[in-house]
C-alpha positions as CSV (number, residue, x, y, z in Angstrom):
1,M,0.0,0.0,0.0
2,N,1.4,3.4,-1.0
3,K,2.2,5.9,1.8
4,S,0.5,9.3,1.8
5,N,2.6,12.4,1.8
6,I,1.0,15.2,3.7
7,L,2.4,18.7,3.8
8,F,1.6,20.9,6.8
9,F,2.2,24.7,6.9
10,L,2.9,26.0,10.4
11,N,3.3,29.5,11.7
12,T,3.8,29.9,15.5
13,F,2.7,28.6,19.0
14,N,-1.0,28.4,18.7
15,D,-1.4,26.6,15.4
16,I,1.3,24.2,16.4
17,D,-0.8,23.5,19.5
18,H,-3.8,22.5,17.4
19,I,-2.2,20.9,14.4
20,S,0.6,18.8,16.1
21,P,-1.9,16.1,17.1
22,I,-2.9,15.6,13.4
23,I,0.7,15.4,12.4
24,W,1.4,12.9,15.1
25,K,-1.5,10.7,14.0
26,V,-0.2,10.8,10.4
27,L,3.2,9.8,11.6
28,E,1.8,7.0,13.8
29,K,0.0,5.6,10.7
30,K,3.4,5.3,9.0
31,D,2.6,7.9,6.4
32,N,5.0,10.8,5.6
33,A,4.5,14.2,7.2
34,Y,6.3,17.3,5.9
35,I,6.3,20.7,7.7
36,I,7.1,24.0,6.2
37,F,7.4,26.9,8.6
38,I,6.1,30.1,7.0
39,N,8.0,32.4,9.4
40,D,11.2,32.4,11.4
41,Y,9.7,30.7,14.4
42,D,12.3,29.0,16.6
43,Y,10.8,25.5,16.5
44,T,13.9,24.0,18.1
45,S,12.7,25.1,21.5
46,D,9.1,23.9,21.0
47,Y,8.4,20.8,23.0
48,R,5.7,19.5,20.6
49,I,8.0,19.8,17.5
50,S,10.8,18.1,19.5
51,F,8.4,15.2,20.2
52,L,7.4,14.9,16.6
53,Q,11.0,14.9,15.4
54,K,11.6,11.6,17.0
55,Y,9.7,10.1,14.0
56,S,11.9,9.2,11.0
57,N,8.9,9.8,8.6
58,L,8.9,13.6,9.5
59,K,10.8,16.2,7.5
60,I,10.9,19.9,8.4
61,Y,11.7,22.8,6.0
62,K,12.6,26.4,6.6
63,F,13.1,29.1,4.0
64,P,15.2,31.9,5.7
65,L,15.1,34.2,2.6
66,A,11.4,34.1,2.6
67,Y,11.1,35.6,6.1
68,K,12.6,39.0,5.2
69,N,9.9,41.7,5.4
70,S,11.9,44.5,3.9
71,F,11.1,45.7,0.3
72,I,14.2,44.0,-1.1
73,G,13.4,40.9,1.0
74,K,10.0,40.6,-0.5
75,I,11.4,40.9,-4.0
76,I,14.0,38.2,-3.3
77,R,11.2,36.0,-1.8
78,E,9.0,36.3,-4.9
79,I,12.0,35.5,-7.2
80,C,13.4,32.5,-5.2
81,Y,10.1,31.0,-4.1
82,N,7.7,31.7,-6.9
83,R,4.9,29.4,-8.0
84,Y,7.2,27.5,-10.3
85,Y,9.5,26.7,-7.4
86,C,6.6,25.7,-5.2
87,T,5.1,23.5,-7.9
88,S,8.5,21.7,-8.4
89,F,8.7,21.2,-4.6
90,L,5.3,19.6,-4.4
91,K,6.0,17.3,-7.3
92,K,9.4,16.2,-6.0
93,L,7.8,15.1,-2.6
94,K,4.8,13.7,-4.4
95,I,2.5,15.6,-2.0
96,N,-1.1,14.2,-1.7
97,A,-2.6,16.9,0.4
98,C,-1.7,20.4,1.8
99,V,-2.9,21.4,5.3
100,F,-3.0,25.0,6.3
101,E,-4.0,26.9,9.4
102,W,-7.2,29.0,9.7
103,D,-6.9,31.8,7.2
104,E,-8.0,33.3,4.0
105,I,-6.3,32.9,0.6
106,H,-2.9,34.7,0.3
107,K,-2.2,36.1,-3.2
108,R,1.6,36.5,-2.6
109,G,4.4,35.3,-0.4
110,L,5.6,31.8,0.5
111,L,2.2,30.5,1.7
112,G,0.3,32.0,-1.1
113,N,2.6,30.6,-3.8
114,F,2.4,27.1,-2.3
115,F,-1.4,27.4,-2.1
116,H,-1.8,28.4,-5.7
117,A,0.7,25.8,-6.8
118,A,-1.3,23.1,-5.0
119,K,-4.5,24.3,-6.6
120,K,-2.9,24.2,-10.0
121,E,-1.7,20.7,-9.5
122,G,-5.0,19.5,-8.2
123,I,-3.7,18.7,-4.7
124,P,-6.4,18.9,-2.1
125,T,-6.1,21.9,0.3
126,F,-7.4,21.7,3.9
127,C,-7.7,24.6,6.4
128,V,-7.7,23.3,10.0
129,P,-8.0,25.2,13.3
130,H,-5.2,27.3,14.8
131,G,-7.3,28.1,17.9
132,F,-10.6,27.5,19.4
133,S,-13.5,29.9,19.8
134,I,-15.6,29.3,22.9
135,Y,-17.9,32.3,22.2
136,L,-21.5,31.8,21.3
137,N,-22.2,35.5,20.5
138,N,-21.0,36.9,17.2
139,K,-19.8,40.3,18.6
140,A,-17.2,38.8,20.9
141,S,-14.3,41.2,20.3
142,K,-13.4,44.8,19.7
143,N,-12.4,44.1,16.1
144,I,-15.6,42.2,15.2
145,N,-17.7,44.9,16.9
146,S,-16.0,47.5,14.7
147,I,-16.9,45.5,11.6
148,Y,-20.5,45.3,12.6
149,E,-20.6,49.1,13.3
150,K,-19.1,49.9,9.9
151,T,-21.0,47.5,7.7
152,G,-24.1,46.3,9.7
153,R,-23.0,42.7,9.2
154,G,-20.2,40.3,10.3
155,P,-16.8,39.8,8.7
156,D,-16.7,38.5,5.1
157,F,-15.3,35.0,5.2
158,S,-16.1,34.2,1.5
159,N,-12.4,34.4,0.6
160,R,-11.9,31.2,2.6
161,N,-13.9,29.2,0.1
162,G,-10.8,28.7,-2.0
163,F,-9.8,25.9,0.2
164,D,-11.3,22.5,-0.7
165,T,-12.2,21.8,2.9
166,Y,-12.4,24.3,5.8
167,V,-12.6,22.8,9.3
168,Y,-13.9,24.0,12.6
169,Q,-14.1,22.0,15.8
170,S,-17.7,22.6,16.8
171,P,-21.0,23.2,15.1
172,H,-21.6,26.6,16.7
173,V,-18.4,28.0,15.1
174,Q,-19.1,26.2,11.9
175,R,-22.5,27.9,11.7
176,R,-20.9,31.3,12.3
177,G,-18.4,30.8,9.5
178,I,-21.3,29.9,7.1
179,D,-23.3,32.9,8.3
180,W,-20.2,35.0,7.4
181,G,-20.0,33.8,3.9
182,Q,-18.3,30.4,3.9
183,D,-19.6,27.7,1.5
184,P,-21.7,25.1,3.5
185,E,-20.5,22.4,1.1
186,K,-16.9,23.0,2.1
187,T,-17.2,24.0,5.8
188,F,-17.3,21.2,8.4
189,A,-17.1,20.5,12.2
190,W,-14.7,17.6,12.7
191,G,-14.1,18.0,16.5
192,S,-11.0,19.1,18.3
193,A,-7.6,17.5,17.6
194,R,-6.0,19.5,20.4
195,Y,-8.4,18.4,23.1
196,Y,-9.0,14.9,22.0
197,P,-8.2,12.9,25.2
198,E,-5.6,10.7,23.6
199,W,-3.6,13.7,22.5
200,S,-4.3,15.7,25.6
201,K,-2.6,13.0,27.7
202,I,0.4,12.8,25.4
203,N,0.7,16.6,25.3
204,L,0.8,16.7,29.1
205,S,3.3,13.9,29.4
206,I,5.8,15.7,27.0
207,C,5.2,19.2,28.4
208,P,8.0,20.6,30.7
209,K,6.9,20.5,34.3
210,F,6.2,23.6,36.3
211,V,8.1,24.2,39.6
212,P,7.0,27.2,41.6
213,A,9.7,29.8,42.4
214,K,8.5,30.5,45.9
215,E,7.3,28.7,49.0
216,V,3.9,27.1,48.5
217,N,3.5,25.0,51.7
218,T,-0.2,24.5,52.5
219,K,-1.5,27.3,50.3
220,T,-4.3,26.8,47.8
221,R,-2.8,26.7,44.4
222,I,-4.7,28.9,41.9
223,V,-3.9,29.6,38.3
224,F,-5.5,32.7,36.7
225,M,-5.6,32.5,32.9
226,L,-5.8,36.0,31.5
227,P,-8.2,36.7,28.6
228,H,-7.8,38.8,25.5
229,W,-8.5,42.3,26.9
230,D,-10.1,43.2,23.6
231,Y,-12.8,40.6,24.0
232,N,-15.4,42.7,25.8
233,V,-13.5,42.3,29.1
234,D,-13.9,44.5,32.1
235,K,-10.1,44.8,32.7
236,E,-10.4,46.9,35.8
237,K,-12.7,44.4,37.5
238,C,-10.5,41.6,36.4
239,L,-7.5,43.1,38.0
240,D,-9.5,43.9,41.1
241,L,-10.3,40.2,41.5
242,I,-6.6,39.4,41.2
243,D,-5.9,41.9,44.1
244,K,-8.5,40.2,46.2
245,L,-6.9,36.8,45.6
246,I,-3.4,37.8,46.4
247,D,-4.6,39.6,49.6
248,K,-5.4,36.1,51.1
249,E,-2.4,34.6,52.9
250,W,-3.7,31.1,52.1
251,V,-3.6,31.7,48.3
252,Y,-0.6,31.0,46.0
253,L,-1.5,32.6,42.7
254,I,0.0,32.0,39.2
255,I,-1.0,34.5,36.5
256,K,-0.7,33.1,33.0
257,D,-0.7,35.6,30.1
258,H,-2.9,34.8,27.1
259,T,-0.9,33.0,24.4
260,R,-1.9,35.8,21.9
261,G,0.6,38.2,23.6
262,V,0.2,41.8,24.4
263,T,-3.6,41.8,24.1
264,G,-3.8,39.3,26.9
265,G,-0.9,40.3,29.2
266,L,0.1,42.5,32.1
267,S,1.8,45.8,31.9
268,N,5.5,45.9,33.1
269,N,4.5,47.8,36.2
270,L,1.9,45.3,37.2
271,R,4.1,42.4,36.5
272,K,6.8,43.8,38.7
273,K,4.4,44.6,41.4
274,Y,2.9,41.1,41.5
275,N,6.2,39.4,41.3
276,S,7.5,41.3,44.3
277,L,4.9,39.6,46.5
278,H,5.6,36.3,48.3
279,N,2.5,34.5,47.0
280,V,2.3,35.5,43.4
281,E,4.1,34.6,40.1
282,A,3.0,36.7,37.2
283,S,3.4,36.2,33.5
284,V,5.0,32.8,34.0
285,S,6.6,31.2,30.9
286,A,5.4,27.7,31.9
287,H,2.9,26.1,29.5
288,S,-0.8,25.9,30.5
289,P,-1.2,22.1,30.7
290,T,1.6,21.7,33.3
291,L,0.3,24.7,35.3
292,I,-3.1,23.1,35.4
293,E,-1.5,19.8,36.5
294,W,0.2,21.7,39.4
295,S,-2.9,23.7,40.4
296,D,-5.8,23.0,42.7
297,I,-8.2,25.5,41.0
298,V,-8.1,27.3,37.6
299,I,-9.9,30.6,37.0
300,S,-10.6,31.1,33.3
301,F,-13.4,32.8,31.3
302,G,-12.0,33.7,27.9
303,S,-10.1,30.7,26.7
304,S,-10.6,27.2,25.5
305,I,-7.9,26.1,28.0
306,G,-10.8,25.5,30.3
307,I,-11.4,22.3,28.4
308,E,-7.9,21.1,29.4
309,V,-8.8,21.9,33.0
310,L,-11.9,19.6,32.8
311,L,-9.9,16.9,31.1
312,Q,-7.4,16.9,33.9
313,D,-10.4,16.7,36.3
314,K,-9.5,20.0,38.1
315,H,-11.8,22.6,39.4
316,L,-12.7,25.3,36.9
317,I,-14.1,28.7,38.1
318,N,-15.7,30.7,35.4
319,P,-16.2,34.3,36.5
320,S,-18.6,35.2,33.7
321,Y,-19.3,38.7,35.1
322,L,-15.8,39.8,34.1
323,H,-16.9,40.1,30.4
324,S,-20.1,40.6,28.4
325,N,-19.6,37.6,26.1
326,R,-21.5,34.3,26.3
327,T,-19.4,31.1,26.1
328,I,-19.9,27.4,25.7
329,F,-19.0,27.0,29.4
330,D,-21.9,29.3,30.4
331,E,-24.2,27.3,28.1
332,T,-23.3,23.8,29.4
333,L,-22.4,24.8,33.0
334,A,-19.3,22.7,32.8
335,C,-17.7,24.9,35.4
336,H,-18.2,26.6,38.7
337,L,-20.1,29.6,37.5
338,A,-19.4,32.8,39.4
339,K,-21.3,36.1,39.0
340,S,-19.4,38.2,41.5
341,H,-16.1,38.5,43.4
342,L,-17.9,37.2,46.5
343,V,-19.0,34.0,44.7
344,V,-15.4,33.4,43.5
345,M,-14.0,33.8,47.0
346,N,-16.7,31.6,48.5
347,L,-15.9,28.9,46.0
348,L,-12.3,29.0,47.1
349,K,-13.2,28.9,50.7
350,D,-15.4,25.8,50.0
351,Y,-12.4,24.2,48.4
352,R,-10.3,25.0,51.5
353,N,-13.0,23.5,53.7
354,K,-13.2,20.4,51.5
355,V,-16.9,21.0,50.7
356,L,-16.6,22.2,47.1
357,K,-18.8,20.0,44.9
358,E,-17.4,18.4,41.7
359,I,-18.6,19.7,38.4
360,P,-21.4,17.4,37.2
361,L,-20.2,14.7,34.8
362,K,-23.3,15.2,32.6
363,N,-22.3,18.9,32.1
364,K,-18.8,18.0,31.1
365,D,-20.1,15.4,28.7
366,Q,-22.4,17.9,27.1
367,L,-19.5,20.3,26.6
368,Y,-17.2,17.5,25.2
369,R,-19.8,16.5,22.6
370,E,-19.9,20.1,21.4
371,V,-16.3,21.1,21.5
372,I,-14.3,17.8,21.2
373,Y,-16.6,15.6,19.1
374,G,-18.1,18.2,16.8
375,G,-21.6,17.9,18.1
376,K,-21.5,14.0,17.9
377,E,-21.1,11.1,20.3
378,E,-17.5,10.0,21.1
379,F,-15.4,8.9,18.2
380,N,-11.7,8.8,17.3
381,V,-11.2,12.4,16.2
382,L,-7.6,12.1,15.1
383,E,-8.3,9.1,13.0
384,Y,-11.2,10.9,11.4
385,Y,-9.0,13.9,10.5
386,C,-6.3,11.7,9.0
387,N,-8.8,9.6,7.0
388,K,-10.5,12.6,5.6
389,I,-7.3,14.3,4.6
390,E,-5.8,11.2,3.1
391,S,-8.8,10.0,1.1
392,F,-10.1,13.4,-0.2
393,K,-10.5,13.5,-4.0
394,I,-11.0,16.6,-6.1
């Protein structure tokens, strides 16, 4: 039986997080996986890429000349990595399918030239998640709100119809994409590769472990996952809750910046202030899965990382009052829902007193069906992704 040759285009931390499990499954099936990094990301220090590199049927390519953003650099890029070069590359490796991260069609650059070369050669093109939207309301961010204000409607996603297949994890996000102009014949909900339990366990096992820098003793270990500040968040109230937490001698607080960077991080002054305290570590570099493993309780309201919290069977507090969005956690109640600072603090006291109830299993299962299994009953999500990618015919 001939092996499939699947080419993946990776960008940076988040898309690696969501696409690595698909690459892993391809490698486990003894097919060949190729990765092209479309920017100068230092993948040598990425624990997931290091794990994948243990497989002999993986090959990684970088194109340093293509990462120059100067005017001259762009000219060199278009000369060196034009569509003829990309076509030759695809033919040489006998690529059967190209897998991209969530995006629209690029007309120029390394990614765009490879995309158009693949289309010309009749190679199937797939667009798979680089993140996870937990929001049920359409106007969840400042950027989208601005689009609605200017146009009276949502963003135009019709340019994404150039892909042969465009994948979301859950039906509620799939419906939104279709509402915003995506072709319903090409737009699907296949479930979450990142949060499929098989990969979640592997990911945790290979993730560098977190060791606190200060004395924890008998304190309650809390991790606060910061949100995108631009996602309709009451930042002042959020920081006020952090102050209330660190004011408690029995709390040891870890503050984790959002993986998207400055729109979900602390100012330098706040970071210094928090890190000067004996029971706080702010803007830690440790990865979220290992922070959750270390924790007793996680506070999160604007990120899909709450799914990881539930998969690790930890307590998840969802302070929904800190933003005006509606999320899948609110809908399924797969969390300890808090609507005030007082409720948050009472939940923490209940944990200290060993009377905090577990999150109902039926609520977790309802959330898992929607966000991990694409609105269906349990199935092998990673196997499904690979089969769909490998068997697609144009």
